[in-house]
Backbone as ProteinMPNN parsed JSONL, in Angstrom:
{"seq_chain_A": "MKSVGREEVFGEVVILDHGGGVETLYGHNEKVLVAPGDSIRAGQVVALLGNTGQSSAPHVHFEVRVDGKATDPGAFVPELHNRN", "coords_chain_A": {"N_chain_A": [[190.789, 115.51, 65.86], [194.142, 114.186, 65.74], [196.054, 111.929, 65.889], [196.136, 108.64, 67.358], [197.835, 106.298, 69.258], [200.717, 104.178, 70.067], [203.61, 105.193, 71.924], [207.069, 104.988, 72.738], [207.878, 106.287, 75.2], [205.563, 107.818, 76.21], [203.633, 105.969, 76.215], [200.374, 104.626, 75.679], [199.01, 107.127, 73.645], [196.982, 110.008, 72.751], [196.815, 112.456, 70.473], [195.615, 115.592, 69.812], [194.661, 118.041, 67.299], [194.532, 121.363, 67.312], [194.412, 123.279, 65.415], [196.238, 126.21, 63.749], [198.699, 125.4, 64.33], [198.805, 124.485, 66.818], [198.729, 121.84, 69.362], [197.615, 119.24, 71.283], [198.876, 116.705, 73.796], [198.284, 113.835, 75.296], [199.331, 111.46, 77.385], [200.384, 108.139, 78.675], [198.017, 106.631, 78.771], [195.458, 104.208, 79.991], [193.244, 103.456, 78.588], [192.108, 104.416, 75.494], [189.477, 106.257, 74.037], [188.663, 107.585, 71.713], [188.969, 107.754, 67.929], [191.299, 108.164, 65.245], [190.56, 110.753, 63.123], [187.934, 111.337, 64.413], [185.721, 113.807, 65.404], [186.34, 116.061, 68.196], [184.671, 117.445, 70.85], [184.545, 120.279, 73.176], [185.446, 119.352, 76.636], [185.013, 116.745, 76.173], [185.597, 113.26, 77.148], [188.673, 111.755, 76.174], [190.487, 109.676, 76.682], [191.349, 107.255, 79.304], [193.221, 107.613, 82.112], [196.256, 106.312, 82.826], [199.157, 103.803, 83.216], [200.99, 103.471, 81.255], [203.886, 103.231, 78.894], [206.784, 104.855, 79.793], [206.436, 105.139, 82.734], [205.902, 105.524, 86.414], [203.737, 105.514, 87.876], [200.31, 105.666, 87.792], [198.94, 108.231, 85.626], [198.223, 111.243, 83.932], [199.872, 112.455, 81.262], [200.032, 115.469, 80.09], [200.428, 117.786, 77.644], [201.319, 120.755, 75.77], [201.875, 121.661, 72.46], [203.324, 123.791, 70.115], [203.556, 124.378, 67.021], [204.999, 121.914, 66.755], [206.843, 121.952, 69.146], [207.298, 121.515, 72.543], [205.538, 123.391, 74.886], [204.835, 125.844, 77.522], [201.927, 125.14, 79.263], [200.486, 126.838, 80.412], [199.729, 129.218, 79.123], [197.722, 128.474, 77.764], [196.034, 127.454, 79.284], [194.296, 128.861, 81.804], [194.133, 128.23, 84.555], [196.455, 126.881, 85.038], [198.329, 128.593, 85.044], [200.743, 130.838, 86.503], [200.908, 129.354, 88.944], [201.753, 128.637, 92.445]], "CA_chain_A": [[191.891, 114.589, 66.152], [195.195, 114.164, 64.862], [196.411, 110.672, 66.259], [196.11, 107.897, 68.607], [198.871, 105.383, 69.165], [201.55, 103.852, 71.197], [204.886, 105.685, 71.828], [207.865, 104.157, 73.753], [208.001, 107.111, 76.408], [204.347, 108.153, 76.727], [202.85, 104.827, 76.186], [199.055, 104.884, 74.677], [198.603, 108.476, 73.498], [195.986, 110.829, 71.967], [197.256, 113.872, 69.99], [194.661, 116.564, 69.307], [195.035, 119.124, 66.476], [193.502, 122.367, 67.418], [194.649, 124.289, 64.308], [197.117, 127.178, 63.805], [199.995, 124.782, 64.749], [198.516, 123.932, 68.167], [198.304, 120.468, 69.592], [197.81, 118.794, 72.816], [199.169, 115.373, 73.877], [197.739, 113.157, 76.488], [200.017, 110.266, 77.541], [200.196, 107.355, 79.574], [196.667, 106.447, 78.89], [194.981, 103.038, 80.09], [192.362, 103.132, 77.325], [191.844, 105.521, 74.359], [188.306, 106.287, 73.797], [188.604, 107.855, 70.592], [189.855, 107.144, 66.963], [191.691, 109.161, 64.394], [189.416, 111.386, 62.288], [186.86, 111.635, 65.376], [185.574, 115.162, 65.852], [186.14, 116.225, 69.662], [184.157, 118.64, 71.461], [185.138, 120.564, 74.556], [185.055, 118.664, 77.779], [184.861, 115.271, 75.959], [186.64, 112.295, 77.822], [189.292, 111.074, 75.076], [191.165, 108.552, 77.233], [191.376, 107.025, 80.773], [194.571, 107.646, 82.687], [196.849, 104.823, 83.179], [200.654, 103.712, 83.735], [201.853, 102.91, 80.184], [205.037, 103.949, 78.558], [207.889, 105.087, 80.865], [205.782, 105.735, 83.84], [206.181, 104.984, 87.529], [202.596, 105.457, 88.622], [198.994, 106.021, 87.161], [198.72, 109.618, 85.748], [198.216, 111.601, 82.465], [200.883, 113.469, 80.836], [199.411, 116.808, 79.377], [201.536, 118.633, 76.843], [200.727, 121.542, 74.88], [202.812, 121.783, 71.404], [202.992, 124.878, 69.22], [204.599, 124.181, 65.904], [205.818, 120.93, 67.11], [207.688, 122.197, 70.186], [206.422, 121.439, 73.735], [205.515, 125.038, 75.311], [204.324, 126.167, 78.797], [200.663, 125.144, 78.868], [200.006, 128.154, 81.392], [199.431, 130.33, 78.145], [196.405, 128.115, 77.092], [194.925, 126.839, 80.433], [194.581, 129.687, 82.805], [194.113, 127.432, 85.819], [197.967, 126.291, 85.302], [199.19, 129.806, 84.77], [201.096, 131.51, 87.655], [200.724, 128.737, 90.122], [202.745, 128.626, 93.251]], "C_chain_A": [[192.866, 114.143, 65.158], [195.806, 112.527, 64.732], [196.325, 109.986, 67.222], [197.092, 106.69, 68.216], [199.642, 105.023, 70.388], [202.994, 104.474, 70.897], [205.742, 104.999, 73.066], [207.803, 105.017, 75.203], [206.721, 107.393, 77.059], [203.202, 107.009, 76.507], [201.68, 105.102, 75.118], [198.855, 106.519, 74.778], [197.74, 108.982, 72.614], [196.625, 112.203, 71.757], [196.068, 114.495, 69.403], [195.322, 117.596, 68.599], [194.057, 120.232, 66.73], [193.597, 123.477, 66.623], [195.761, 125.414, 64.621], [198.431, 126.709, 64.585], [199.902, 124.375, 66.378], [198.004, 122.462, 68.393], [198.449, 120.177, 70.881], [197.856, 117.306, 72.951], [198.664, 114.843, 75.273], [198.309, 111.674, 76.389], [199.867, 109.485, 78.633], [198.795, 106.46, 79.821], [196.44, 104.829, 79.016], [194.404, 102.621, 78.964], [192.256, 104.547, 76.801], [190.375, 105.371, 74.123], [187.802, 106.949, 72.561], [189.524, 107.463, 69.367], [190.419, 108.242, 66.171], [190.527, 109.338, 63.337], [188.076, 111.815, 63.129], [186.972, 113.113, 65.479], [185.43, 115.086, 67.37], [185.547, 117.518, 70.118], [184.918, 119.053, 72.812], [184.51, 119.801, 75.634], [184.835, 117.212, 77.405], [186.025, 114.525, 76.563], [187.294, 111.686, 76.432], [190.037, 109.866, 75.424], [190.866, 108.565, 78.779], [192.792, 107.009, 81.249], [194.899, 106.56, 83.109], [198.54, 105.081, 83.481], [201.273, 103.006, 82.461], [202.733, 103.893, 79.662], [206.182, 103.791, 79.817], [207.059, 105.853, 81.942], [205.962, 105.172, 85.177], [204.857, 104.877, 88.334], [201.394, 105.982, 87.704], [198.956, 107.626, 87.141], [198.47, 110.043, 84.35], [199.243, 112.543, 82.346], [200.286, 114.331, 79.94], [200.343, 117.333, 78.786], [200.825, 119.281, 75.698], [202.065, 121.715, 73.81], [202.384, 122.783, 70.439], [204.223, 124.749, 68.054], [205.614, 122.877, 65.856], [206.753, 120.924, 68.229], [206.794, 122.362, 71.584], [206.614, 123.007, 74.361], [204.638, 124.918, 76.626], [202.732, 125.993, 78.65], [199.725, 126.261, 79.662], [199.209, 129.206, 80.368], [198.01, 129.738, 77.566], [195.491, 127.638, 78.162], [195.125, 127.879, 81.703], [194.616, 129.185, 84.245], [195.508, 127.115, 86.229], [198.813, 127.549, 85.192], [199.484, 130.447, 86.179], [200.835, 130.628, 88.93], [202.078, 128.574, 90.94], [203.266, 127.343, 93.837]], "O_chain_A": [[192.589, 113.793, 64.011], [195.983, 111.994, 63.637], [196.427, 110.624, 68.269], [197.138, 106.201, 67.087], [199.356, 105.425, 71.516], [203.521, 104.31, 69.796], [205.242, 104.572, 74.106], [207.684, 104.389, 76.255], [206.625, 107.276, 78.281], [202.002, 107.249, 76.645], [201.854, 105.624, 74.017], [198.585, 107.082, 75.839], [197.683, 108.371, 71.546], [196.917, 112.96, 72.682], [195.513, 113.902, 68.478], [196.366, 118.088, 69.027], [192.874, 120.097, 66.414], [193.041, 124.536, 66.916], [196.157, 125.487, 65.784], [199.094, 127.45, 65.311], [200.882, 124.006, 67.025], [197.071, 121.963, 67.764], [199.278, 120.735, 71.599], [197.03, 116.622, 72.347], [198.712, 115.563, 76.271], [197.917, 110.844, 75.568], [199.272, 109.957, 79.602], [198.56, 105.773, 80.815], [197.108, 104.108, 78.275], [194.809, 101.649, 78.328], [192.301, 105.582, 77.467], [190.012, 104.201, 73.998], [186.595, 106.908, 72.324], [190.627, 106.952, 69.56], [189.979, 109.358, 66.449], [189.802, 108.475, 62.843], [187.236, 112.546, 62.606], [188.061, 113.671, 65.617], [184.641, 114.298, 67.89], [185.995, 118.59, 69.713], [185.721, 118.331, 73.404], [183.3, 119.578, 75.661], [184.476, 116.45, 78.303], [187.18, 114.951, 76.55], [186.532, 111.163, 75.618], [190.243, 109.03, 74.544], [190.34, 109.484, 79.406], [193.548, 106.261, 80.629], [194.135, 105.797, 83.699], [199.072, 106.132, 83.841], [202.009, 102.032, 82.618], [202.572, 105.103, 79.816], [206.345, 102.823, 80.561], [207.043, 107.084, 81.979], [206.265, 103.986, 85.051], [204.842, 104.218, 89.374], [201.701, 106.798, 86.835], [198.94, 108.303, 88.169], [198.508, 109.138, 83.517], [199.485, 113.366, 83.229], [199.992, 113.821, 78.859], [201.361, 117.409, 79.474], [200.043, 118.756, 74.905], [203.185, 121.887, 74.289], [201.258, 122.734, 69.943], [205.429, 124.961, 68.188], [206.65, 122.769, 65.199], [207.487, 119.942, 68.34], [205.839, 123.127, 71.714], [207.661, 123.651, 74.298], [203.831, 124.0, 76.769], [202.215, 126.773, 77.85], [198.517, 126.446, 79.507], [198.25, 129.887, 80.734], [197.248, 130.489, 76.958], [194.294, 127.446, 77.943], [196.039, 127.7, 82.508], [195.205, 129.877, 85.074], [195.847, 127.051, 87.411], [200.036, 127.43, 85.265], [198.551, 130.583, 86.971], [200.545, 131.228, 89.966], [203.189, 128.423, 90.433], [204.223, 127.362, 94.611]]}, "name": "protein", "num_of_chains": 1, "seq": "MKSVGREEVFGEVVILDHGGGVETLYGHNEKVLVAPGDSIRAGQVVALLGNTGQSSAPHVHFEVRVDGKATDPGAFVPELHNRN"}
């Protein structure tokens, strides 16, 4: 777990540090279920989707960052790769 907090654009956010410069961001959450310093396991629910920040409807913003730069999540989540 890297951080939990509030940002202007993404509202309530959770940022997970996966090591090797890779982070995932989950934004617009209604409720965060983890705290900084928590160990997170695969499949664990970290937040409930919401409509916080600059959002027009309830949803989750999922972002993969490599060395601080947003990147195509398809390289990390096979289900997102080569979708039509």
